[in-house]
N, C-alpha and C positions, 0 to 999 in steps of 0.2 A: 574218555579215552580207555583203551583196553588194558594198558599196562599200569602196574602199581606206581611205577616211576612217574608216569604222566600225571596220575592223580596226585602224587606228592608234589609235583612241580606246580600244580594249580590249586593246591589245598587252600592257600591264602588268597586266591584270586576272588574278585567279586563275582556274585551271581550275574551272569550275562544273559540278557534277554535275547530270544531268537531274532535273527536279522532277516529283513525282507530281501527278496531276490535283487531288487534294485540297489539296496545298500551293499550287498555282497559284491555285485558287479563293480560298484564304485570303489570299494576297498581293494578288490583284486586288480582293477585296471590302474588305479593311482599308485599302488605299491609296486606293480610289476613293469610299468612303462619305463621307468628309469633303468631297470635291469635290462629290459629289451633293447633300449637305445644304446646302452653300454656295450652289450654283446654284438649288436649290429655293427657299431662303429669298429670294434676290435676285429670282428670277422672280416669286414670289408677291407680293413687295413691289411690283414694277413693275406686275403685272396689276391689283392692287387700289389703285393709286396715287391714283385719284380718290376712293375711299372713305377711304383713310388721310389724304388731304388735308383732307377735311371733319372727320375725327375729331381730328386733331392740329394742323392748320395752317389754321384757319378764317379767311377774309377775305371781303370783299364782292365780290372779283373772283375768279371761279371759275378763270380761267386762271392767275392769280398763286398761288392756293392749290395747284393741281396742280403748278405749277412749283416751289414751295417743297418739296413732298413728294418729287418726283423729284430736286430739287437736294440734299436731305438724303441721298438715296440715293447721289448722286454724290460728296458730300463724304466719305462713308465710305471712298472709294477713295484719298483723300489719305493715309490711314493705312497703306495696303498697302505702299508702299515701306519704311516704318519697320518694319512687321511682317516684311517680307521680309529686311531686314538683321538684325534681332534673332533671328528664328526660323531664318533661313538659316544664320547663324553658329553658332547653338545646335545645329542639325542637323549641321553639319560638325565640330563639336567633341564633342558628346555622343552623336551618333548620330541616324539617321533616325527610329527608333522614338520617342525622347524628344520630338523636335519634333512628330511626328504626334499623339502623345497630348496634348501641351499645346495644340496648335492646335484640336483638336476640342472640348476642354473650354471654351476661350474662345468658340468658335463657338456653343456651346449657351447662353452668357450672352446673346448678342444675340437668339437665337431666343426665349428665355424672355421677354425684355423685350417683344418684339412681341406675344407671346401674352397677357400679363397687364396691360400698361400701361393705366391709366385714361385716358380721353379728355380733351381740353382743357376740356370742359364740367365735368369733375369736379375737376381739379387745376390748371387754368389753364396758365400759361406753363411750369410744370414738365413738362408732357406733351411738348411738342416738344423741350425741352432733353434730357430723359431718352431720348427716341427717338434724338436725335442722338448722345448718348453711347453708346447701345447699338450703333448703326451703326458708330461709330468703333472700338469694341472688336472687333466682328466683322470690320471691315476690317483691323485689325491681325492678327487670327488667320488670316484667309485669305491674308494677304500671304505667310506662310511655308508655307502648305498645299501649293501646287502644286509648289514645288521639292523639298520633303522627300518628298512622295508619289511624284513622278516618279523621283527618285533611288532611292527604295526599290524601285520596280518594275524599273527597268532594271538595277540592280545585282544582280539575281537571275538574269540570263541574258545571255550574250554573243552569242547568235544570234537571240533572239526579242524584242529590245528594242522594236521597232516595235509588235508585237502587244501586249505587256504594257502599255506606256505609253499605247497608244491607248484603254485603258479609262478614262483620265482624262476623255476627251471622250465616250466611250460613256455614262459615268455622267451627264454633262451632258445628253445626249439623254434618258436615263431621267428625270432631274429635270425637264426641259422637259415631257415627257409627263405626269408626275404633277402638276406645277404647273398646266398648261393644263387638265388634267382637272378639278382642283379648281375652277379659275376658271369653266369651262364649266358644270359641274354645279351649283355654288352659285349662279351667276347665273341659271340656268334654273329651279332648283327652289325657291329661297327668295324670299319676297316682299322687295321692296327695303328695307322697314323692318327686317326681321330681318337681311338681309345687311349693312346699314349698322351695325346695333347690335352684332351679335356674330358673324355668319356668316363674315365675312372673317378672323376669328381662327382658324378651324378648321384651315386648312393649317399655321399656325405651331405649333399644338398637335401636329399630326401629325409635324412636324419634330422636336419634343421627344422623341417616342417613338423616333425613329431614332437620335438622337444618343448616348444611353447605350449602345446596342448597339455602335456604332462605337468608342466610348471603351473599352469592355470588351475588344473584340477587339484594338485597337491596343496596349493595355497588356500584352497577353500575346504580343506578337510577338517573334521573334528578329531580331537585327540582320542587315543585309545582309552577304553574304560579302565583297564588294569593300571595304566600309567597314572591316570587321574586319581584312582583309589590309592595307589602307592604314595602319591604326593600328599594326599590327605592324611595318611597314616605316618607320614614323615619317614617312609622307607626310602623314597627318593625325594630329596629336597633340592629344589631348583636354586636355592640360595646357598647351598652348602659349598664350602671351599673345595677346590680341586684336590687338595691333599686328602680330604675325607673320602672323596670318590676313589682316589688311588688306594687308600687303605682298604676299602671294601673290595676293590678288584684284586689286590695282592693275594687274597685268600683263594683266588680262582685259578692259580697257575697250572694245577694238574688238569682242570677242566679245559683250560686253554690249549695245553699240549695235545689233549685228546681230540679237541675240535680241529686242530691243525691236521692231525693224522686222518681224521674222518674226511676232510676236504680233499685229500690227495687224489683218490680215485675219480671223484666227480670232476675235478679240475683237469686231470690228464685226459679224461673222456672228451672234453671240449677242445683243449689246445693241441692235442696230438691227433685225435680221431675225427675232429671236425675242422679246426682251423688249418692244421698242417697238411691234411690229406690231399687237397687239390694240388698244392705245390709238390708233394711227394709223388702223386700220380703222374704229373707232367714231367718232372725232372728225373725221377728215378725209374718210373715204369713206362715213360714216353707215351702216355695217353693224351687224347685230345683235351684241351683245357675246358671247353664248353661241356663235354661229357662228364669230366671229373667234378665240375661244379654241380651239375645236375644230380649226380648221385648223392651229394651231401644233403640235398633237399629231403631225401628219404630219411636220413638220420635225424634231421631237424623235425620232420613231420611226425615221426614216431615219438620223439621226445615231447613234442607239443601235445599230442593226443594222449599218450600214456602216463605222463608225469602226474596229472591230477588223479588218474585212476589209481596209481600206486600210492599217492598221498592219502587218498580216501581209504584205500585198503589198509594202510598202516594205522589209521585210526581204529581199525577193527581188530587186526591181528598182531599189531606191534611193529615198530619201525626197524629194530635191529634184526629181527628174523628175515625181513625182506632184503635189507641191505647186505647182511653177511652172506646170504645165499648168492647174491649177485657178485660179491667180491670173489667168492670161491669159483664160480662159473667163469668169471673174467680171467682169473689166474690160470685156469685149466685150458681155456679155449683160445686165448689171444695169440699165442705163438703159432699153433697150427693154422689159424686163419691168415696170419701174415705170411707164413711159409707157403700156403696155397696161393696167395696173391702174387708172391714173387715168382713161383713156378709157372703160374698161369696169369700173367698180367692182363686180364680182360675186364671189360666193364661188368660182366656178370659176377666175377669174383669180387670186384670192388663193391658191387651192389650188395653181395652177401655179407661182406665185412661191415659195411655201413648199417645194414639192417640189424645185425647183432649188436653193434655199438649203440645204435639208437635205443633198442629195447633195454639193454643193460644200463645205459645212461638214465633212462626214465625210471627204471626200477630202483636204482641206487639214489639218484638225486631227488626224486619226488618226495620221499620221506625225510630226506636229510635236513632241510631247514628246521622242520619241527623238532627233530631229535636234538639238534644243536641248541635250539631255543630252550629246551627242557633241561639242558646241562647248566644253564646260567640263571640265577635269580633275577627278578624284575629290576632290582635297583642297579644292576650292571649288565643287563641283557643286551642292550644295544652295543655297548662297548665290547663285551665278550664276543658276541657274534661278529662284529665288524673286524676286530683284531684277529680272531681265530680264522675267519674266512680269508681275510686279506693276506695274512702271512702264509696260509696254505696255498693260495693262488699264486703268490709271489715265488714261493719256493718250488712248487711243482708245475706251475703253468706258464708264468711269464717268460721264462727262458727255455721252455720245453722245445719249441721249434728250433731255436738256436743250438741247443745241446744235441738234439737228434740229427740235425743237418750236419753239424760239425763232426759227430761220430761217424756218420756215413762217409763224409768227405775224407776223413783220416784213415778209416779202416776198410771202406768199401763194403761193409756189411749192411745190406738194405733191410735187415730185420731189426734195426735199432729201435723203431717205434714200438715193436712188441716187447722188447726188454724194458723200456721205460714204463709202459702200461702195466706190465707184470709186477714191477717193483712197487708201483703205486697201489695196486690191488692188494699186495701182501701187507703193506703198511696200514692201509685202511681197514683191512680185515682184522689185523692185530688190535688196532685202536677200538674197533667195535666190540671185540671180545672183552677188552679191559673195561669198557663202559658197561657192558652187560654184567660183569662181575661186580663192579662198584654199585650198580643198581640193586643187585641181589643182597649185597652186604648192607646197603642202606635200608632195605626192607626187612633185614634180619632173617633172611632165608638161609 
């Protein structure tokens, strides 16, 4: 790696042999498939929120019905920190492979529930309650997914961590493309009666087809070399009491707070600029639903293509340099872009905004998992990554659509998304500066 901090983070790591292309593909796919499935499921839920609201949360007030649907989406994020703690510790004690296999199995439970759950008209109040339980189970599962998957990726290479870990967010881009494609095609091709009755379930059925493949591959993985070496050196002891694990992690609270701050901009880039934008375009700008879904494909496509490029670049020139530049540019440009879109609510302006969002998302998020992994030592890496990421996503992402939609409803100010993104960029930029200073101090510069 190019930075001294990266060298310090891997100084005690074992010498890792170069990996074959087939092995790299297996590592990347097995680690990112759960993340892709998670985001596909969440994005589809958000894209079809108005239909899901009518199916499971019927009220006489359409706005309240929609708010209940996206609120249930947000409540599931409250389980993420718990899942991060449980699955993170599990991954640090039993191995990354064990945590990844359990996480994707639990994720499939939530996806299955969305695919087959009878509507409110058939089973009454049980429908929204069971949907809530399903979202909570999935929230618990994905709480430990990011940390274990990222640890699994970075612990296979000491020199290409940025590139490997960037596939976490490249897979999100692919999930966004697929989810938006489903939203656009189903909205355009199916009559509204069929879309409302059963068409919206098709993407969740598709997710069920992907899940078992990921589970099978993960269950046949080998453990990471760094984790195995750490076990041998008794840095990570699978038989250690949980209180010992907690004592080790208690020394990481500053790193945890910084990780949470770093996650803010990346999370808002997904939940406001990808997930919420089709609803925003339709309800606030009165655009065609199919077109608004289609534009999001551009955002996801750029993220899918550019995230590995930015991750690889961060291995050469440093992660903070790329990410901090992106935070500054996002803070400067996001308000003018939304102001332009409000003044000229056209597909071309929305396309321009989504192109900028996709490029910035890739530039920031591509290097981010590797940077976060370098903050935490091996013995608590899965736990630290899981908790930091899950709390960051819960605080800044899970309720972002609800907060923005409510702010617009109460104030009438359609620039609310810009304010939210701007605050996240400022927080993440500040966190990155602090991390850079701490790294310099650690190196004695």
